[in-house]
LUMZAPA-495495 format. One record per residue: x, y, z of N, C-alpha, C in turn; residue number from 0; residue in three letters. Coordinates in Angstrom, 2 decimals. Last residue first. Layout:
! residues N
+---------+---------+---------+---------+---------+---------+---------+---------+---------+-----+-----+
|     npx |     npy |     npz |    capx |    capy |    capz |     cpx |     cpy |     cpz |   i |  aa |
+---------+---------+---------+---------+---------+---------+---------+---------+---------+-----+-----+
|       X |       Y |       Z |       X |       Y |       Z |       X |       Y |       Z | NUM | ALA |
...
+---------+---------+---------+---------+---------+---------+---------+---------+---------+-----+-----+
***
This chain:
! residues 116
+---------+---------+---------+---------+---------+---------+---------+---------+---------+-----+-----+
|     npx |     npy |     npz |    capx |    capy |    capz |     cpx |     cpy |     cpz |   i |  aa |
+---------+---------+---------+---------+---------+---------+---------+---------+---------+-----+-----+
|  -65.55 |  -37.76 |   26.82 |  -66.15 |  -37.00 |   27.91 |  -66.77 |  -35.74 |   27.39 | 115 | UNK |
|  -64.58 |  -39.05 |   24.50 |  -65.19 |  -39.82 |   25.57 |  -65.93 |  -38.99 |   26.61 | 114 | UNK |
|  -63.65 |  -37.17 |   22.67 |  -64.32 |  -38.38 |   22.19 |  -65.14 |  -39.03 |   23.30 | 113 | UNK |
|  -62.38 |  -35.27 |   24.16 |  -63.51 |  -34.86 |   23.30 |  -64.30 |  -36.04 |   22.77 | 112 | UNK |
|  -60.36 |  -36.86 |   25.42 |  -61.41 |  -36.19 |   26.19 |  -62.62 |  -35.82 |   25.32 | 111 | UNK |
|  -58.18 |  -37.87 |   24.17 |  -59.43 |  -38.61 |   24.03 |  -60.61 |  -37.93 |   24.70 | 110 | UNK |
|  -56.21 |  -36.17 |   25.01 |  -56.51 |  -36.22 |   23.58 |  -57.87 |  -36.88 |   23.34 | 109 | UNK |
|  -56.13 |  -36.84 |   27.71 |  -56.56 |  -35.49 |   27.33 |  -56.93 |  -35.44 |   25.85 | 108 | UNK |
|  -55.11 |  -39.43 |   27.53 |  -56.44 |  -39.21 |   28.09 |  -56.97 |  -37.84 |   27.69 | 107 | UNK |
|  -52.58 |  -38.88 |   26.50 |  -53.53 |  -39.70 |   25.72 |  -54.95 |  -39.48 |   26.21 | 106 | UNK |
|  -51.46 |  -37.47 |   28.60 |  -51.72 |  -36.76 |   27.34 |  -52.68 |  -37.54 |   26.45 | 105 | UNK |
|  -50.99 |  -39.40 |   30.52 |  -52.14 |  -38.51 |   30.71 |  -52.46 |  -37.74 |   29.43 | 104 | UNK |
|  -49.98 |  -42.43 |   28.81 |  -49.77 |  -41.23 |   29.61 |  -51.01 |  -40.36 |   29.63 | 103 | UNK |
|  -49.75 |  -45.97 |   29.29 |  -49.85 |  -44.81 |   28.44 |  -49.60 |  -43.58 |   29.30 | 102 | UNK |
|  -51.68 |  -47.59 |   31.81 |  -50.59 |  -47.60 |   30.83 |  -50.83 |  -46.47 |   29.86 | 101 | UNK |
|  -53.49 |  -46.48 |   33.60 |  -52.68 |  -47.62 |   34.02 |  -51.47 |  -47.77 |   33.10 | 100 | UNK |
|  -54.91 |  -43.72 |   34.72 |  -54.21 |  -44.17 |   33.52 |  -53.24 |  -45.24 |   33.98 |  99 | UNK |
|  -58.01 |  -43.71 |   36.39 |  -56.55 |  -43.85 |   36.47 |  -56.03 |  -44.30 |   35.12 |  98 | UNK |
|  -60.68 |  -42.09 |   37.91 |  -60.12 |  -42.56 |   36.64 |  -58.61 |  -42.62 |   36.82 |  97 | UNK |
|  -60.89 |  -41.43 |   40.50 |  -62.00 |  -42.20 |   39.94 |  -61.65 |  -42.75 |   38.56 |  96 | UNK |
|  -59.02 |  -39.75 |   41.65 |  -58.72 |  -41.18 |   41.59 |  -59.84 |  -42.03 |   41.04 |  95 | UNK |
|  -59.30 |  -37.08 |   41.50 |  -59.86 |  -37.71 |   42.70 |  -59.67 |  -39.23 |   42.69 |  94 | UNK |
|  -58.27 |  -36.46 |   39.02 |  -57.54 |  -36.00 |   40.21 |  -58.06 |  -36.62 |   41.50 |  93 | UNK |
|  -60.25 |  -37.63 |   37.34 |  -58.86 |  -38.10 |   37.33 |  -58.15 |  -37.72 |   38.62 |  92 | UNK |
|  -62.50 |  -36.11 |   37.97 |  -62.55 |  -37.57 |   38.10 |  -61.14 |  -38.14 |   38.16 |  91 | UNK |
|  -61.56 |  -33.56 |   37.28 |  -61.91 |  -33.85 |   38.67 |  -61.94 |  -35.36 |   38.91 |  90 | UNK |
|  -61.29 |  -33.93 |   34.52 |  -60.12 |  -33.58 |   35.33 |  -60.38 |  -33.89 |   36.80 |  89 | UNK |
|  -63.95 |  -34.50 |   33.73 |  -62.88 |  -35.48 |   33.52 |  -61.67 |  -35.19 |   34.40 |  88 | UNK |
|  -66.66 |  -33.75 |   35.98 |  -65.69 |  -33.37 |   34.97 |  -64.55 |  -34.37 |   34.89 |  87 | UNK |
|  -69.97 |  -34.80 |   36.34 |  -68.60 |  -34.91 |   36.81 |  -67.68 |  -34.52 |   35.67 |  86 | UNK |
|  -72.23 |  -34.51 |   34.99 |  -72.36 |  -34.41 |   36.44 |  -70.99 |  -34.45 |   37.11 |  85 | UNK |
|  -72.43 |  -34.91 |   32.27 |  -71.84 |  -33.66 |   32.75 |  -72.08 |  -33.42 |   34.23 |  84 | UNK |
|  -73.08 |  -37.34 |   31.33 |  -74.21 |  -36.48 |   31.73 |  -73.74 |  -35.16 |   32.32 |  83 | UNK |
|  -70.56 |  -38.45 |   30.99 |  -71.38 |  -38.17 |   29.80 |  -72.55 |  -37.24 |   30.12 |  82 | UNK |
|  -69.80 |  -38.69 |   33.70 |  -69.03 |  -37.88 |   32.76 |  -69.87 |  -37.49 |   31.55 |  81 | UNK |
|  -71.73 |  -40.46 |   34.67 |  -71.63 |  -39.12 |   35.25 |  -70.85 |  -38.18 |   34.33 |  80 | UNK |
|  -71.10 |  -42.75 |   33.15 |  -72.41 |  -42.09 |   33.00 |  -72.35 |  -40.66 |   33.53 |  79 | UNK |
|  -68.55 |  -43.26 |   34.23 |  -68.71 |  -42.99 |   32.80 |  -70.04 |  -42.28 |   32.54 |  78 | UNK |
|  -69.28 |  -43.79 |   36.87 |  -68.39 |  -42.65 |   36.58 |  -68.51 |  -42.27 |   35.10 |  77 | UNK |
|  -70.68 |  -46.16 |   36.71 |  -71.42 |  -44.93 |   36.98 |  -70.57 |  -43.68 |   36.69 |  76 | UNK |
|  -68.78 |  -48.12 |   36.57 |  -69.45 |  -47.74 |   35.32 |  -70.22 |  -46.43 |   35.49 |  75 | UNK |
|  -65.93 |  -47.24 |   38.64 |  -67.25 |  -47.82 |   38.40 |  -67.79 |  -47.37 |   37.05 |  74 | UNK |
|  -63.29 |  -46.50 |   38.48 |  -63.71 |  -47.20 |   39.70 |  -65.08 |  -47.84 |   39.51 |  73 | UNK |
|  -61.57 |  -47.19 |   35.46 |  -62.62 |  -46.43 |   36.14 |  -63.00 |  -47.19 |   37.40 |  72 | UNK |
|  -58.52 |  -47.04 |   33.79 |  -59.33 |  -47.76 |   34.77 |  -60.30 |  -46.80 |   35.44 |  71 | UNK |
|  -56.99 |  -47.53 |   30.69 |  -57.62 |  -46.59 |   31.61 |  -58.54 |  -47.38 |   32.52 |  70 | UNK |
|  -54.25 |  -47.97 |   28.70 |  -55.19 |  -48.66 |   29.59 |  -55.67 |  -47.65 |   30.63 |  69 | UNK |
|  -52.70 |  -48.18 |   25.68 |  -53.36 |  -47.24 |   26.57 |  -54.39 |  -48.03 |   27.38 |  68 | UNK |
|  -51.82 |  -50.34 |   24.31 |  -50.80 |  -49.40 |   24.78 |  -51.38 |  -48.33 |   25.69 |  67 | UNK |
|  -52.77 |  -53.70 |   24.58 |  -53.21 |  -52.30 |   24.42 |  -52.17 |  -51.37 |   25.04 |  66 | UNK |
|  -52.23 |  -56.32 |   24.99 |  -51.20 |  -55.56 |   24.28 |  -51.59 |  -54.09 |   24.09 |  65 | UNK |
|  -54.46 |  -57.44 |   26.13 |  -53.29 |  -57.23 |   27.00 |  -52.21 |  -56.41 |   26.32 |  64 | UNK |
|  -57.57 |  -56.47 |   25.67 |  -56.39 |  -56.75 |   24.87 |  -55.17 |  -56.42 |   25.72 |  63 | UNK |
|  -61.08 |  -57.24 |   25.86 |  -59.84 |  -56.72 |   26.42 |  -58.69 |  -57.14 |   25.51 |  62 | UNK |
|  -64.61 |  -56.70 |   25.95 |  -63.41 |  -57.14 |   25.26 |  -62.19 |  -56.55 |   25.97 |  61 | UNK |
|  -67.19 |  -55.65 |   26.42 |  -66.78 |  -56.94 |   26.99 |  -65.60 |  -57.54 |   26.24 |  60 | UNK |
|  -67.52 |  -53.90 |   23.33 |  -67.90 |  -54.10 |   24.72 |  -67.50 |  -55.51 |   25.15 |  59 | UNK |
|  -65.66 |  -52.10 |   21.16 |  -66.03 |  -53.48 |   21.47 |  -66.28 |  -53.59 |   22.97 |  58 | UNK |
|  -65.78 |  -49.78 |   18.67 |  -65.92 |  -49.92 |   20.12 |  -66.43 |  -51.33 |   20.38 |  57 | UNK |
|  -63.88 |  -48.31 |   16.19 |  -64.62 |  -49.51 |   16.57 |  -64.61 |  -49.59 |   18.09 |  56 | UNK |
|  -63.63 |  -45.84 |   13.64 |  -63.53 |  -46.21 |   15.04 |  -64.35 |  -47.49 |   15.27 |  55 | UNK |
|  -61.77 |  -44.33 |   10.90 |  -62.88 |  -45.00 |   11.54 |  -62.60 |  -45.35 |   12.99 |  54 | UNK |
|  -59.80 |  -42.72 |    9.79 |  -60.47 |  -43.68 |    8.93 |  -61.64 |  -44.41 |    9.58 |  53 | UNK |
|  -58.03 |  -41.11 |   11.07 |  -59.25 |  -40.47 |   10.57 |  -60.07 |  -41.41 |    9.69 |  52 | UNK |
|  -57.01 |  -43.66 |   13.19 |  -56.72 |  -42.29 |   12.76 |  -58.02 |  -41.64 |   12.28 |  51 | UNK |
|  -58.79 |  -45.70 |   14.28 |  -57.93 |  -45.87 |   13.11 |  -57.71 |  -44.52 |   12.46 |  50 | UNK |
|  -59.21 |  -46.70 |   17.48 |  -59.30 |  -45.52 |   16.63 |  -58.31 |  -45.72 |   15.51 |  49 | UNK |
|  -60.87 |  -48.91 |   19.34 |  -59.85 |  -48.89 |   18.30 |  -60.11 |  -47.68 |   17.42 |  48 | UNK |
|  -61.46 |  -49.71 |   22.57 |  -61.75 |  -48.68 |   21.57 |  -60.56 |  -48.67 |   20.61 |  47 | UNK |
|  -62.89 |  -52.15 |   24.63 |  -61.79 |  -51.77 |   23.75 |  -62.28 |  -50.73 |   22.75 |  46 | UNK |
|  -63.76 |  -52.60 |   27.98 |  -64.18 |  -52.13 |   26.66 |  -62.92 |  -51.78 |   25.88 |  45 | UNK |
|  -64.59 |  -54.78 |   30.64 |  -63.59 |  -54.05 |   29.85 |  -64.18 |  -53.72 |   28.49 |  44 | UNK |
|  -65.76 |  -55.32 |   33.94 |  -66.06 |  -55.18 |   32.52 |  -64.93 |  -54.40 |   31.86 |  43 | UNK |
|  -65.91 |  -55.58 |   36.66 |  -64.88 |  -56.34 |   35.94 |  -65.14 |  -56.35 |   34.43 |  42 | UNK |
|  -67.53 |  -53.86 |   38.00 |  -68.18 |  -54.94 |   37.26 |  -67.20 |  -55.88 |   36.56 |  41 | UNK |
|  -65.88 |  -52.03 |   39.30 |  -67.07 |  -52.53 |   39.99 |  -67.71 |  -53.73 |   39.30 |  40 | UNK |
|  -63.81 |  -51.31 |   37.52 |  -63.51 |  -52.16 |   38.68 |  -64.75 |  -52.76 |   39.32 |  39 | UNK |
|  -63.54 |  -51.35 |   34.17 |  -64.42 |  -50.87 |   35.23 |  -64.31 |  -51.82 |   36.41 |  38 | UNK |
|  -61.25 |  -50.28 |   31.66 |  -61.72 |  -51.29 |   32.60 |  -62.54 |  -50.63 |   33.70 |  37 | UNK |
|  -60.49 |  -49.79 |   28.37 |  -61.09 |  -49.15 |   29.54 |  -61.67 |  -50.25 |   30.41 |  36 | UNK |
|  -57.89 |  -49.59 |   26.13 |  -58.67 |  -50.50 |   26.95 |  -59.18 |  -49.74 |   28.16 |  35 | UNK |
|  -57.23 |  -48.59 |   22.94 |  -57.52 |  -48.10 |   24.28 |  -58.37 |  -49.14 |   24.99 |  34 | UNK |
|  -54.67 |  -48.66 |   20.46 |  -55.86 |  -49.27 |   21.06 |  -56.00 |  -48.83 |   22.52 |  33 | UNK |
|  -53.69 |  -45.81 |   18.61 |  -53.36 |  -46.73 |   19.69 |  -54.64 |  -47.34 |   20.26 |  32 | UNK |
|  -53.75 |  -43.84 |   16.65 |  -54.12 |  -45.21 |   16.29 |  -53.72 |  -46.23 |   17.37 |  31 | UNK |
|  -54.04 |  -40.56 |   15.52 |  -54.11 |  -41.44 |   16.69 |  -54.53 |  -42.84 |   16.27 |  30 | UNK |
|  -54.18 |  -38.52 |   13.76 |  -52.93 |  -39.27 |   13.81 |  -52.89 |  -40.27 |   14.97 |  29 | UNK |
|  -56.77 |  -37.52 |   14.12 |  -56.32 |  -37.86 |   12.76 |  -55.03 |  -38.68 |   12.76 |  28 | UNK |
|  -58.10 |  -36.60 |   16.31 |  -57.61 |  -37.98 |   16.36 |  -57.02 |  -38.44 |   15.02 |  27 | UNK |
|  -58.88 |  -34.09 |   15.59 |  -58.04 |  -34.22 |   16.78 |  -57.39 |  -35.61 |   16.84 |  26 | UNK |
|  -60.55 |  -34.73 |   13.46 |  -59.30 |  -34.01 |   13.20 |  -58.34 |  -34.16 |   14.37 |  25 | UNK |
|  -62.68 |  -35.96 |   14.84 |  -61.90 |  -36.72 |   13.85 |  -60.56 |  -36.06 |   13.58 |  24 | UNK |
|  -63.59 |  -33.73 |   16.31 |  -63.08 |  -34.92 |   17.01 |  -62.21 |  -35.74 |   16.06 |  23 | UNK |
|  -64.45 |  -32.06 |   14.23 |  -63.43 |  -31.58 |   15.17 |  -62.79 |  -32.76 |   15.91 |  22 | UNK |
|  -66.54 |  -33.51 |   13.07 |  -65.29 |  -33.35 |   12.34 |  -64.15 |  -32.90 |   13.25 |  21 | UNK |
|  -68.64 |  -35.74 |   14.29 |  -68.00 |  -34.50 |   14.70 |  -66.63 |  -34.39 |   14.05 |  20 | UNK |
|  -69.73 |  -38.23 |   13.66 |  -70.50 |  -37.03 |   13.34 |  -69.84 |  -35.71 |   13.70 |  19 | UNK |
|  -67.92 |  -40.26 |   14.44 |  -68.51 |  -40.28 |   13.10 |  -69.10 |  -38.91 |   12.72 |  18 | UNK |
|  -67.30 |  -39.58 |   17.12 |  -66.26 |  -39.72 |   16.11 |  -66.84 |  -39.57 |   14.71 |  17 | UNK |
|  -69.82 |  -39.55 |   18.28 |  -68.99 |  -38.34 |   18.32 |  -67.89 |  -38.41 |   17.28 |  16 | UNK |
|  -70.67 |  -42.22 |   17.87 |  -71.37 |  -41.10 |   17.23 |  -70.52 |  -39.84 |   17.20 |  15 | UNK |
|  -68.89 |  -43.65 |   19.55 |  -68.87 |  -43.86 |   18.10 |  -69.51 |  -42.68 |   17.37 |  14 | UNK |
|  -69.78 |  -42.59 |   21.98 |  -68.37 |  -42.48 |   21.60 |  -68.24 |  -42.65 |   20.10 |  13 | UNK |
|  -72.45 |  -43.38 |   22.00 |  -72.13 |  -41.96 |   21.85 |  -70.67 |  -41.75 |   21.48 |  12 | UNK |
|  -72.21 |  -46.08 |   22.55 |  -72.73 |  -45.67 |   21.24 |  -72.39 |  -44.20 |   20.96 |  11 | UNK |
|  -71.34 |  -45.87 |   25.19 |  -70.48 |  -46.48 |   24.18 |  -70.91 |  -46.08 |   22.78 |  10 | UNK |
|  -73.61 |  -44.73 |   26.36 |  -72.35 |  -44.00 |   26.37 |  -71.40 |  -44.55 |   25.31 |   9 | UNK |
|  -75.45 |  -46.77 |   26.07 |  -75.70 |  -45.51 |   25.35 |  -74.44 |  -44.65 |   25.32 |   8 | UNK |
|  -74.36 |  -48.68 |   27.81 |  -74.35 |  -48.94 |   26.36 |  -74.59 |  -47.66 |   25.56 |   7 | UNK |
|  -74.98 |  -47.56 |   30.28 |  -73.59 |  -47.71 |   29.89 |  -73.48 |  -47.86 |   28.37 |   6 | UNK |
|  -77.80 |  -45.37 |   30.23 |  -77.18 |  -46.69 |   30.28 |  -75.73 |  -46.62 |   29.82 |   5 | UNK |
|  -78.68 |  -42.81 |   30.04 |  -79.23 |  -43.62 |   31.12 |  -78.58 |  -44.99 |   31.23 |   4 | UNK |
|  -77.89 |  -39.57 |   29.33 |  -77.47 |  -40.95 |   29.12 |  -77.89 |  -41.78 |   30.31 |   3 | UNK |
|  -79.58 |  -37.06 |   27.86 |  -79.37 |  -37.68 |   29.16 |  -79.06 |  -39.15 |   28.90 |   2 | UNK |
|  -78.46 |  -34.41 |   25.75 |  -78.94 |  -35.77 |   25.95 |  -78.69 |  -36.21 |   27.38 |   1 | UNK |
|  -79.52 |  -31.10 |   25.52 |  -78.50 |  -32.01 |   25.98 |  -79.12 |  -33.38 |   26.22 |   0 | UNK |
+---------+---------+---------+---------+---------+---------+---------+---------+---------+-----+-----+
***
């Protein structure tokens, strides 16, 4: 199991999971909504563009007010904890560490294999 030590390594892993895991690509084969992830502790935003089964683009320090899915993390450390399996996605959501600001919880569950 990899140990993720930086925020940037988590972002790279999101791309790697999409590119190298057919199960993830199949799950997202019909998904094409832009995802904005914001981190309250650093005011940092990341955009994830999934183009169904055609590709993915992750843009750090980017935001898009028209994004149909907006997810808010209380801190960047939460993302690291999720990737390092120190925290589960459902527990993070139910404890308020992750909030779906726009879109619905089903979107977050669909993205779970990509992000968590």
